[in-house]
C-alpha positions in Angstrom: 129.1 11.1 67.3 127.5 8.6 69.7 125.7 9.5 72.9 125.9 7.6 76.2 122.8 5.5 76.9 120.8 6.8 79.8 119.7 3.4 81.0 121.3 0.0 80.7 120.2 -3.3 82.2 122.2 -6.5 82.6 120.1 -9.7 83.1 117.3 -7.4 84.0 119.1 -5.5 86.6 119.8 -1.8 86.1 123.6 -1.0 85.8 124.8 1.1 88.7 127.2 3.0 86.4 125.7 3.2 82.9 128.6 5.4 81.7 131.1 2.8 82.7 129.1 -0.1 81.2 128.6 2.0 77.9 132.4 2.4 77.7 133.0 -1.3 78.1 130.4 -2.0 75.4 132.1 0.1 72.8 134.6 -2.7 72.0 137.2 0.1 71.5 140.3 0.2 73.6 143.4 -1.7 74.5 144.9 -3.9 77.2 148.0 -5.7 78.5 148.3 -9.1 80.1 150.8 -10.1 82.7 151.8 -12.8 85.2 152.2 -11.7 88.8 154.3 -13.6 91.2 154.6 -12.5 94.9 153.5 -9.0 93.8 156.2 -8.8 91.1 156.1 -8.7 87.3 158.7 -9.4 84.7 158.9 -6.5 82.2 156.5 -4.3 84.3 158.1 -1.2 82.8 157.4 -2.5 79.3 153.7 -3.2 80.2 153.3 0.3 81.6 155.0 1.8 78.5 152.7 -0.2 76.2 149.6 1.1 78.1 150.7 4.7 78.0 151.8 4.6 74.3 148.5 3.0 73.2 146.4 5.4 75.4 148.1 8.3 73.8 147.5 6.9 70.3 143.8 6.0 70.8 142.6 8.6 73.3 145.2 11.5 73.0 146.1 11.3 76.7 148.9 10.0 78.8 148.4 7.1 81.3 150.1 7.5 84.6 152.2 4.3 85.4 152.0 5.0 89.1 148.2 4.9 89.0 148.3 1.6 87.1 150.6 0.1 89.7 148.1 1.2 92.4 145.1 -0.1 90.6 146.8 -3.5 90.1 148.0 -3.6 93.7 144.5 -2.8 94.9 142.9 -5.4 92.8 145.3 -8.1 94.0 144.7 -7.0 97.6 140.9 -7.1 97.1 141.2 -10.6 95.6 143.5 -11.7 98.5 146.3 -13.0 96.2 149.9 -12.2 95.3 150.2 -14.7 92.4 147.8 -14.1 89.5 147.1 -13.6 85.8 146.3 -9.9 85.6 144.9 -7.9 82.7 144.7 -4.1 82.6 142.1 -2.7 80.1 141.8 0.9 79.0 138.5 2.1 77.5 137.1 5.5 76.2 137.3 8.2 78.7 140.5 6.4 79.9 138.4 4.2 82.1 140.7 1.5 83.5 139.6 -2.0 84.4 141.7 -4.6 86.1 141.0 -8.3 86.1 142.6 -10.9 88.5 142.5 -14.6 87.6 144.4 -17.7 88.7 148.1 -17.7 87.6 149.2 -19.6 84.5 151.3 -22.7 85.3 154.9 -21.9 85.8 157.5 -23.7 83.7 157.8 -24.7 80.1 154.7 -24.8 77.9 153.5 -27.9 76.1 154.7 -28.4 72.5 152.4 -26.7 70.0 151.1 -27.6 66.6 150.1 -24.7 64.4 148.0 -24.3 61.3 148.2 -21.3 59.0 145.3 -18.9 58.2 145.3 -15.9 55.8 144.8 -13.1 58.3 146.7 -10.2 59.7 145.4 -8.2 62.6 144.4 -4.5 61.9 146.7 -2.0 63.8 148.8 -5.0 64.9 151.2 -2.8 67.0 148.3 -2.2 69.4 147.1 -4.9 71.8 143.6 -3.8 71.0 140.2 -5.1 71.9 139.1 -5.9 68.3 140.3 -9.5 68.5 137.3 -11.2 66.9 139.3 -12.2 63.8 142.2 -13.8 65.5 140.0 -15.4 68.1 137.8 -16.8 65.4 140.7 -18.4 63.5 142.3 -19.8 66.7 139.1 -21.4 67.9 138.6 -22.9 64.4 142.2 -24.2 64.6 141.6 -25.8 68.0 138.4 -27.4 66.9 140.3 -28.9 64.0 142.8 -30.5 66.4 145.6 -27.8 66.3 146.9 -25.9 69.3 147.2 -22.4 67.7 146.8 -20.5 64.4 149.7 -18.9 62.6 148.6 -15.6 60.8 150.0 -15.3 57.3 149.6 -13.0 54.3 148.1 -14.2 51.0 151.7 -14.5 49.8 152.6 -16.9 52.6 154.5 -14.5 54.8 154.2 -15.3 58.5 153.5 -12.5 61.0 152.6 -14.1 64.4 150.3 -16.5 66.1 146.7 -15.7 66.9 147.7 -15.1 70.6 151.4 -15.6 70.4 154.6 -14.4 68.9 156.6 -16.9 66.9 160.3 -17.3 66.5 162.5 -19.7 64.4 165.9 -21.1 65.1 168.4 -21.1 62.1 171.3 -22.6 64.1 172.8 -19.2 65.0 170.0 -16.8 65.8 166.4 -16.6 66.8 164.6 -15.2 63.8 161.5 -13.2 64.6 159.2 -12.4 61.5 159.6 -8.9 60.3 156.0 -8.7 59.1 153.6 -6.4 61.1 152.7 -8.0 64.4 152.1 -7.2 68.1 155.5 -7.1 69.8 154.7 -9.1 72.9 156.5 -8.4 76.3 157.9 -11.9 76.5 159.2 -11.5 72.9 160.8 -8.2 73.9 162.5 -9.6 76.9 163.9 -12.6 75.0 165.0 -10.5 72.0 167.3 -8.4 74.1 168.8 -11.4 75.9 169.4 -13.9 73.0 171.0 -13.6 69.6 168.1 -12.4 67.6 167.3 -10.9 64.1 164.2 -9.9 62.3 163.6 -10.8 58.7 160.8 -12.1 56.5 159.7 -15.6 57.2 157.7 -17.5 54.6 155.9 -20.8 54.4 158.2 -21.8 51.5 161.2 -21.2 53.7 160.1 -23.1 56.9 162.1 -26.2 56.0 165.3 -24.2 56.3 164.8 -23.7 60.1 165.9 -26.2 62.7 163.3 -25.4 65.4 160.5 -23.0 66.3 158.8 -21.6 69.4 155.9 -19.5 70.5 155.7 -17.0 73.3 153.1 -15.0 75.2 152.4 -13.7 78.7 151.4 -17.2 79.8 154.1 -19.5 78.4 157.1 -20.2 76.2 156.6 -23.4 74.2 158.4 -25.3 71.4 156.5 -25.7 68.1 156.5 -29.2 66.5 154.5 -28.5 63.4 153.2 -25.7 61.1 150.8 -27.4 58.7 152.8 -30.2 57.1 156.2 -28.9 58.1 157.5 -30.6 61.3 160.2 -29.4 63.7 162.2 -31.4 66.3 162.2 -30.0 69.9 165.7 -28.6 70.3 166.2 -29.1 74.0 169.4 -27.2 74.2 167.8 -24.2 72.5 164.7 -24.3 74.7 167.0 -24.5 77.8 168.7 -21.4 76.7 165.5 -19.6 76.1 164.0 -20.6 79.4 167.2 -19.6 81.2 167.1 -16.2 79.5 163.6 -15.6 80.6 164.3 -16.8 84.1 167.2 -14.3 84.3 164.7 -11.3 84.0 164.5 -9.6 87.3 160.8 -9.0 88.2 159.8 -5.5 89.3 157.6 -4.8 92.4 154.2 -3.3 91.8 
C-alpha cells in the first residue's frame, strides 16, 4: 500500500493540491478521447459507457455520465470554444481531468503506411494510461518513415494499430481483427452501420484483401501498405465509410 506524498513541487513550485498531483503521477487510470463540434459529440453515449465501465473495473465505483457532461461543458466554456479535441481522464480516487485542445481536421485522413511490431497491449479492452509500449513502437515506426505501427502476435496475427483500429475489405464486408484490442468508438459506430465481420487476420493472409483502413477519434484513413504488402485506395469503399460516419447524429453535451 502506498501513501500520498505530503509535499510535491513542480519546477520548484509547491503544488497547490498534492493529493491530486499524486493521483496524476500514479500512471494508473483510463481515459477517452473525442471530437467536439458545436458542443456535440458523435457516439457520446459510447464514450460515457466506456468511462463508467472502466471506472467500475479499475476502481470499483460507477461514474455518473451527467457529471462528465457537466465537466466537459465547463472545460469548453472556460476555454471559450465549442469545437475541440477533448480527453477525459479518470485517476485513483475517481479524480477526473478534462483536457481541451484544438480540433482535429475534419474530412478524410491522409493515406497511411504501417509497419508491424510484435506487441499486444496489456488489458487491451481498457483505454488505459499504460501506453508506453504502443507509444514507443509508434514513435519508432514514425522515425523509420512509416505513419503508424500495426501490433501483431509472435504468430503474425494482427490486433490493432498503436493508436488506431484497423479493418480490411474482402470485397463484401469490412473485416475487423478478432484478436484482443481496444474497441474504439469510431470502430463501434462503423461496425453497426456497414456490413462487418470479425475474424482472425494474419500477415500471411493480407494479400487476400482488396483494401484496408484505420480509424480513431481523429480520423478515418485508407491504408496503402503494411510492411511489403500494398493496397490500392478503394475510393468507392472509402466513400461509403465516410458517408456511414457522417450519418451518425452527434449528441449534445
